[in-house]
C-alpha positions as a LaTeX table, in Angstrom:
\begin{tabular}{lrrr}
\hline
Residue & $x$ (\AA) & $y$ (\AA) & $z$ (\AA) \\
\hline
Met1 & $-35.42$ & 50.20 & 30.22 \\
Ala2 & $-35.03$ & 47.05 & 28.20 \\
Thr3 & $-31.54$ & 46.26 & 26.94 \\
Ile4 & $-30.53$ & 44.44 & 23.81 \\
Asn5 & $-27.40$ & 42.27 & 23.73 \\
Thr6 & $-25.34$ & 43.41 & 20.79 \\
Gln7 & $-22.56$ & 40.88 & 21.36 \\
Tyr8 & $-22.83$ & 38.14 & 18.76 \\
Asn9 & $-20.42$ & 35.15 & 19.25 \\
Pro10 & $-19.78$ & 33.12 & 16.07 \\
Leu11 & $-17.60$ & 30.46 & 17.77 \\
Pro12 & $-20.31$ & 27.86 & 18.54 \\
Gln13 & $-21.30$ & 27.74 & 14.89 \\
Met14 & $-17.70$ & 27.23 & 13.83 \\
Asn15 & $-16.72$ & 24.55 & 16.35 \\
Thr16 & $-17.82$ & 21.66 & 14.15 \\
Glu17 & $-15.87$ & 22.88 & 11.13 \\
Thr18 & $-12.83$ & 23.63 & 13.26 \\
Ala19 & $-12.85$ & 20.13 & 14.74 \\
Lys20 & $-13.17$ & 18.60 & 11.29 \\
Arg21 & $-10.27$ & 20.67 & 9.98 \\
Asp22 & $-8.03$ & 19.81 & 12.93 \\
Lys23 & $-8.75$ & 16.11 & 12.62 \\
Thr24 & $-7.90$ & 16.17 & 8.93 \\
Leu25 & $-4.66$ & 17.96 & 9.74 \\
Glu26 & $-3.77$ & 15.20 & 12.21 \\
Lys27 & $-4.34$ & 12.61 & 9.51 \\
Ile28 & $-2.02$ & 14.44 & 7.17 \\
Ala29 & 0.69 & 14.70 & 9.82 \\
Ala30 & 0.44 & 11.06 & 10.93 \\
Ala31 & $-0.33$ & 9.61 & 7.49 \\
Val32 & $-2.70$ & 7.21 & 9.22 \\
Glu33 & $-6.46$ & 7.09 & 9.13 \\
Leu34 & $-7.27$ & 8.06 & 12.69 \\
Gly35 & $-10.99$ & 7.70 & 12.18 \\
Met36 & $-10.94$ & 3.97 & 11.38 \\
Gln37 & $-13.43$ & 2.99 & 14.07 \\
Asp38 & $-14.80$ & $-0.04$ & 12.20 \\
Ser39 & $-13.62$ & $-3.10$ & 14.13 \\
Ala40 & $-13.95$ & $-5.30$ & 11.03 \\
Ser41 & $-11.60$ & $-3.01$ & 9.12 \\
Arg42 & $-9.12$ & $-3.06$ & 11.97 \\
Ser43 & $-9.27$ & $-6.86$ & 12.12 \\
Ile44 & $-8.64$ & $-7.15$ & 8.39 \\
Ala45 & $-5.77$ & $-4.66$ & 8.59 \\
Asp46 & $-4.23$ & $-6.56$ & 11.53 \\
Met47 & $-4.56$ & $-9.85$ & 9.66 \\
Met48 & $-2.85$ & $-8.35$ & 6.63 \\
Gln49 & $-0.07$ & $-7.00$ & 8.83 \\
Asn50 & 0.46 & $-10.49$ & 10.28 \\
Gln51 & 0.66 & $-11.85$ & 6.75 \\
Ile52 & 3.19 & $-9.19$ & 5.84 \\
Ser53 & 5.27 & $-10.04$ & 8.92 \\
Thr54 & 5.19 & $-13.77$ & 8.10 \\
Met55 & 6.16 & $-13.18$ & 4.49 \\
Ser56 & 8.91 & $-10.76$ & 5.54 \\
Gln57 & 10.39 & $-13.43$ & 7.81 \\
Gly58 & 10.16 & $-15.89$ & 4.94 \\
Leu59 & 11.98 & $-13.39$ & 2.73 \\
Met60 & 14.76 & $-13.12$ & 5.33 \\
Asn61 & 15.06 & $-16.92$ & 5.37 \\
Val62 & 15.24 & $-16.99$ & 1.58 \\
Asn63 & 17.93 & $-14.30$ & 1.51 \\
Asp64 & 19.94 & $-16.28$ & 4.07 \\
Gly65 & 19.60 & $-19.32$ & 1.83 \\
Ile66 & 20.81 & $-17.39$ & $-1.20$ \\
Ser67 & 23.82 & $-16.15$ & 0.78 \\
Met68 & 24.62 & $-19.71$ & 1.89 \\
Met69 & 24.41 & $-21.02$ & $-1.67$ \\
Gln70 & 26.64 & $-18.20$ & $-2.92$ \\
Ile71 & 29.30 & $-19.04$ & $-0.34$ \\
Ala72 & 29.13 & $-22.74$ & $-1.17$ \\
Gly73 & 29.17 & $-22.00$ & $-4.91$ \\
Gly74 & 32.25 & $-19.82$ & $-4.57$ \\
Thr75 & 34.04 & $-22.57$ & $-2.66$ \\
Leu76 & 33.09 & $-25.12$ & $-5.34$ \\
Asn77 & 34.60 & $-22.90$ & $-8.02$ \\
Asn78 & 37.88 & $-22.75$ & $-6.08$ \\
Leu79 & 37.83 & $-26.51$ & $-5.51$ \\
Ser80 & 37.27 & $-27.10$ & $-9.21$ \\
Asp81 & 40.30 & $-24.98$ & $-10.14$ \\
Gln82 & 42.45 & $-26.76$ & $-7.57$ \\
Thr83 & 41.21 & $-30.16$ & $-8.73$ \\
Gln84 & 42.54 & $-29.30$ & $-12.17$ \\
Thr85 & 45.90 & $-28.62$ & $-10.51$ \\
Leu86 & 45.75 & $-32.05$ & $-8.85$ \\
Ser87 & 45.00 & $-33.67$ & $-12.20$ \\
Asp88 & 47.93 & $-31.91$ & $-13.86$ \\
Leu89 & 50.25 & $-32.95$ & $-11.04$ \\
Ser90 & 49.05 & $-36.54$ & $-11.29$ \\
Val91 & 49.68 & $-36.68$ & $-15.04$ \\
Arg92 & 53.20 & $-35.36$ & $-14.58$ \\
Tyr93 & 53.89 & $-37.63$ & $-11.62$ \\
Asn94 & 53.00 & $-40.74$ & $-13.60$ \\
Ser95 & 55.47 & $-39.92$ & $-16.32$ \\
Ala96 & 58.17 & $-42.59$ & $-16.62$ \\
Ser97 & 60.81 & $-39.96$ & $-17.36$ \\
Leu98 & 60.81 & $-38.44$ & $-13.84$ \\
Asn99 & 63.26 & $-39.38$ & $-11.11$ \\
Asn100 & 62.44 & $-39.82$ & $-7.43$ \\
Thr101 & 63.44 & $-36.28$ & $-6.45$ \\
Gln102 & 61.13 & $-34.79$ & $-9.07$ \\
Lys103 & 58.30 & $-37.07$ & $-8.01$ \\
Gln104 & 58.77 & $-36.10$ & $-4.36$ \\
Ala105 & 58.48 & $-32.42$ & $-5.33$ \\
Leu106 & 55.26 & $-33.12$ & $-7.22$ \\
Gln107 & 53.93 & $-35.14$ & $-4.28$ \\
Ser108 & 54.65 & $-32.26$ & $-1.90$ \\
Glu109 & 52.83 & $-29.81$ & $-4.16$ \\
Phe110 & 49.93 & $-32.25$ & $-4.45$ \\
Asn111 & 49.68 & $-32.52$ & $-0.66$ \\
Arg112 & 49.77 & $-28.75$ & $-0.21$ \\
Thr113 & 46.99 & $-28.34$ & $-2.75$ \\
Val114 & 44.85 & $-30.96$ & $-0.99$ \\
Asp115 & 45.43 & $-29.18$ & 2.35 \\
Thr116 & 44.39 & $-25.86$ & 0.80 \\
Met117 & 41.24 & $-27.44$ & $-0.60$ \\
Gln118 & 40.33 & $-28.91$ & 2.77 \\
Gln119 & 40.87 & $-25.54$ & 4.44 \\
Ser120 & 38.52 & $-23.95$ & 1.91 \\
Ile121 & 35.86 & $-26.50$ & 2.80 \\
Asp122 & 36.39 & $-26.06$ & 6.55 \\
Asn123 & 36.19 & $-22.27$ & 6.23 \\
Ser124 & 32.96 & $-22.32$ & 4.25 \\
Thr125 & 30.55 & $-21.46$ & 7.04 \\
Phe126 & 27.38 & $-19.43$ & 7.52 \\
Asn127 & 26.49 & $-18.10$ & 10.95 \\
Gly128 & 29.16 & $-20.36$ & 12.40 \\
Lys129 & 27.81 & $-23.51$ & 10.76 \\
Ser130 & 29.82 & $-25.52$ & 8.26 \\
Leu131 & 28.14 & $-25.64$ & 4.86 \\
Phe132 & 29.70 & $-28.80$ & 3.47 \\
Gly133 & 28.33 & $-32.05$ & 4.76 \\
Ser134 & 25.18 & $-30.31$ & 6.05 \\
Asn135 & 21.49 & $-30.14$ & 5.23 \\
Ala136 & 19.59 & $-26.87$ & 5.08 \\
Ser137 & 15.87 & $-26.11$ & 4.93 \\
Phe138 & 14.46 & $-22.68$ & 4.15 \\
Ser139 & 10.90 & $-21.92$ & 5.24 \\
Leu140 & 8.92 & $-19.73$ & 2.84 \\
Gly141 & 5.69 & $-19.71$ & 4.81 \\
Asp142 & 3.51 & $-22.25$ & 3.03 \\
Ser143 & 6.41 & $-24.24$ & 1.58 \\
Thr144 & 10.08 & $-25.01$ & 2.10 \\
Ile145 & 13.18 & $-25.43$ & $-0.05$ \\
Ser146 & 15.74 & $-27.97$ & 1.11 \\
Ser147 & 19.35 & $-28.41$ & 0.11 \\
Ser148 & 22.06 & $-30.90$ & 0.95 \\
Ile149 & 25.74 & $-30.13$ & 0.38 \\
Pro150 & 28.11 & $-33.14$ & 0.46 \\
Ser151 & 31.32 & $-33.02$ & 2.47 \\
Leu152 & 33.57 & $-33.35$ & $-0.63$ \\
Ser153 & 36.72 & $-33.92$ & 1.44 \\
Pro154 & 39.73 & $-34.32$ & $-0.89$ \\
Thr155 & 42.02 & $-35.94$ & 1.70 \\
Ser156 & 41.60 & $-39.43$ & 0.24 \\
Leu157 & 42.79 & $-38.39$ & $-3.21$ \\
Ser158 & 46.06 & $-39.85$ & $-4.44$ \\
Ile159 & 48.49 & $-38.50$ & $-6.96$ \\
Thr160 & 48.86 & $-41.98$ & $-8.40$ \\
Asn161 & 45.13 & $-42.46$ & $-8.97$ \\
Gln162 & 43.82 & $-40.23$ & $-11.71$ \\
Asp163 & 40.45 & $-42.00$ & $-11.67$ \\
Ser164 & 39.82 & $-40.87$ & $-8.08$ \\
Ile165 & 40.61 & $-37.31$ & $-9.07$ \\
Gln166 & 38.17 & $-37.49$ & $-11.98$ \\
Ala167 & 35.49 & $-38.96$ & $-9.69$ \\
Tyr168 & 36.05 & $-36.09$ & $-7.28$ \\
Arg169 & 35.70 & $-33.62$ & $-10.16$ \\
Asp170 & 32.40 & $-35.25$ & $-11.11$ \\
Ser171 & 31.19 & $-34.87$ & $-7.50$ \\
Leu172 & 32.02 & $-31.16$ & $-7.64$ \\
Thr173 & 30.08 & $-30.80$ & $-10.88$ \\
Gln174 & 27.01 & $-32.51$ & $-9.40$ \\
Ala175 & 27.19 & $-30.44$ & $-6.23$ \\
Gly176 & 27.48 & $-27.26$ & $-8.30$ \\
Ser177 & 24.42 & $-28.24$ & $-10.31$ \\
Asp178 & 22.40 & $-28.91$ & $-7.13$ \\
Ile179 & 23.48 & $-25.61$ & $-5.58$ \\
Gly180 & 22.63 & $-23.73$ & $-8.78$ \\
Ser181 & 19.18 & $-25.31$ & $-8.87$ \\
Thr182 & 18.57 & $-24.47$ & $-5.22$ \\
Thr183 & 19.76 & $-20.89$ & $-5.75$ \\
Asn184 & 17.41 & $-20.41$ & $-8.71$ \\
Gly185 & 14.52 & $-21.72$ & $-6.62$ \\
Leu186 & 15.35 & $-19.34$ & $-3.79$ \\
Ile187 & 15.66 & $-16.36$ & $-6.14$ \\
Ser188 & 12.26 & $-17.19$ & $-7.64$ \\
Ala189 & 10.77 & $-17.56$ & $-4.15$ \\
Ser190 & 12.27 & $-14.21$ & $-3.15$ \\
Ser191 & 10.68 & $-12.50$ & $-6.15$ \\
Asn192 & 7.29 & $-14.07$ & $-5.40$ \\
Leu193 & 7.43 & $-13.05$ & $-1.75$ \\
Leu194 & 8.32 & $-9.48$ & $-2.68$ \\
Asp195 & 5.32 & $-9.35$ & $-5.01$ \\
Gln196 & 3.03 & $-10.74$ & $-2.29$ \\
Ile197 & 4.35 & $-8.31$ & 0.32 \\
Ser198 & 3.85 & $-5.40$ & $-2.07$ \\
Ala199 & 0.31 & $-6.46$ & $-2.98$ \\
Thr200 & $-0.72$ & $-7.11$ & 0.63 \\
Ser201 & 0.80 & $-3.82$ & 1.79 \\
Ala202 & $-1.12$ & $-1.96$ & $-0.91$ \\
Ala203 & $-4.36$ & $-3.67$ & 0.12 \\
Lys204 & $-3.74$ & $-2.88$ & 3.79 \\
Ser205 & $-2.97$ & 0.72 & 2.89 \\
Gln206 & $-6.36$ & 1.11 & 1.22 \\
Ile207 & $-8.03$ & 0.02 & 4.45 \\
Ser208 & $-5.96$ & 1.71 & 7.14 \\
Asp209 & $-3.86$ & 4.49 & 5.67 \\
Thr210 & $-4.87$ & 8.01 & 4.82 \\
Asp211 & $-5.22$ & 9.05 & 1.21 \\
Ile212 & $-2.96$ & 12.06 & 1.61 \\
Ala213 & $-4.22$ & 13.84 & $-1.50$ \\
Lys214 & $-7.83$ & 13.49 & $-0.34$ \\
Ala215 & $-6.89$ & 14.51 & 3.21 \\
Ile216 & $-5.24$ & 17.69 & 1.95 \\
Ser217 & $-8.28$ & 18.44 & $-0.20$ \\
Asp218 & $-10.57$ & 17.90 & 2.81 \\
Phe219 & $-8.38$ & 20.15 & 4.93 \\
Gln220 & $-8.45$ & 22.92 & 2.37 \\
Gln221 & $-12.21$ & 22.60 & 2.01 \\
Ser222 & $-12.79$ & 22.73 & 5.78 \\
Asn223 & $-10.41$ & 25.64 & 6.15 \\
Asn224 & $-12.13$ & 27.55 & 3.35 \\
Gln225 & $-15.54$ & 26.89 & 4.86 \\
Leu226 & $-14.24$ & 28.04 & 8.22 \\
Asn227 & $-12.90$ & 31.25 & 6.71 \\
Val228 & $-16.20$ & 31.90 & 4.93 \\
Ala229 & $-18.13$ & 31.24 & 8.15 \\
Thr230 & $-15.91$ & 33.68 & 10.04 \\
Ile231 & $-16.36$ & 36.41 & 7.46 \\
Thr232 & $-20.09$ & 35.77 & 7.27 \\
Met233 & $-20.51$ & 35.87 & 11.02 \\
Ala234 & $-18.45$ & 39.04 & 11.27 \\
His235 & $-20.54$ & 40.67 & 8.54 \\
Gln236 & $-23.78$ & 39.57 & 10.18 \\
Asn237 & $-22.52$ & 40.91 & 13.51 \\
Asp238 & $-21.70$ & 44.25 & 11.93 \\
Val239 & $-25.10$ & 44.43 & 10.22 \\
Leu240 & $-26.82$ & 43.54 & 13.47 \\
Arg241 & $-24.99$ & 46.28 & 15.36 \\
Gln242 & $-25.92$ & 48.81 & 12.68 \\
Thr243 & $-29.60$ & 47.73 & 12.79 \\
Ile244 & $-29.73$ & 47.91 & 16.58 \\
Gly245 & $-28.07$ & 51.32 & 16.45 \\
Arg246 & $-30.81$ & 52.63 & 14.14 \\
Leu247 & $-33.53$ & 51.16 & 16.37 \\
Leu248 & $-32.07$ & 52.82 & 19.41 \\
Gly249 & $-31.92$ & 56.10 & 17.53 \\
\hline
\end{tabular}
């Protein structure tokens, strides 16, 4: 007697949809486009990543420069205040009404102030390097910003020479102006680099990263199709069994 196979297996027909669904789920979990097989796209994405890395290093250099300028600027502000003290002491010292004891006291205070100023200069360092009397260059990738901070040692100042004190004050003013200009340039460079990093990252994302919203939509669509296929196959299997049953009597 001939036999009829009533076992109907729907799995082969659903394998493709299942694989598609699982792959989409992996994309969602990893947030990376796993199917980017195009070598040109990978090359472009890698190039963009290299650009991002270079610009990020430039941004770190710029931020270091800003920190250096802030330290130097803070020291200049202290030196300016203390220079005013030196000027006041000098004016009082040169008064004809003072005796030797009073002048000696003013001279001692003047010397202490000069020592404090020199200590401030000596302690103004960044990564172990003295800031005053040094040159600095900050690489931004395609360009650089350079800065030179004079030594500004106050040890040669004299309480009897008000002109030297005023000249020193003028040097502080010029140094402060140079540092302010350098700082503004670095801040502008930092802003530009951030914009470039953001734009390049967005462009790279369009090439290499998964559009999560689309991936979720694809997953839901595949899953729905898989569910429909399962129900359809089960229904067809049931109908087939019923038909075979009637044929067999």
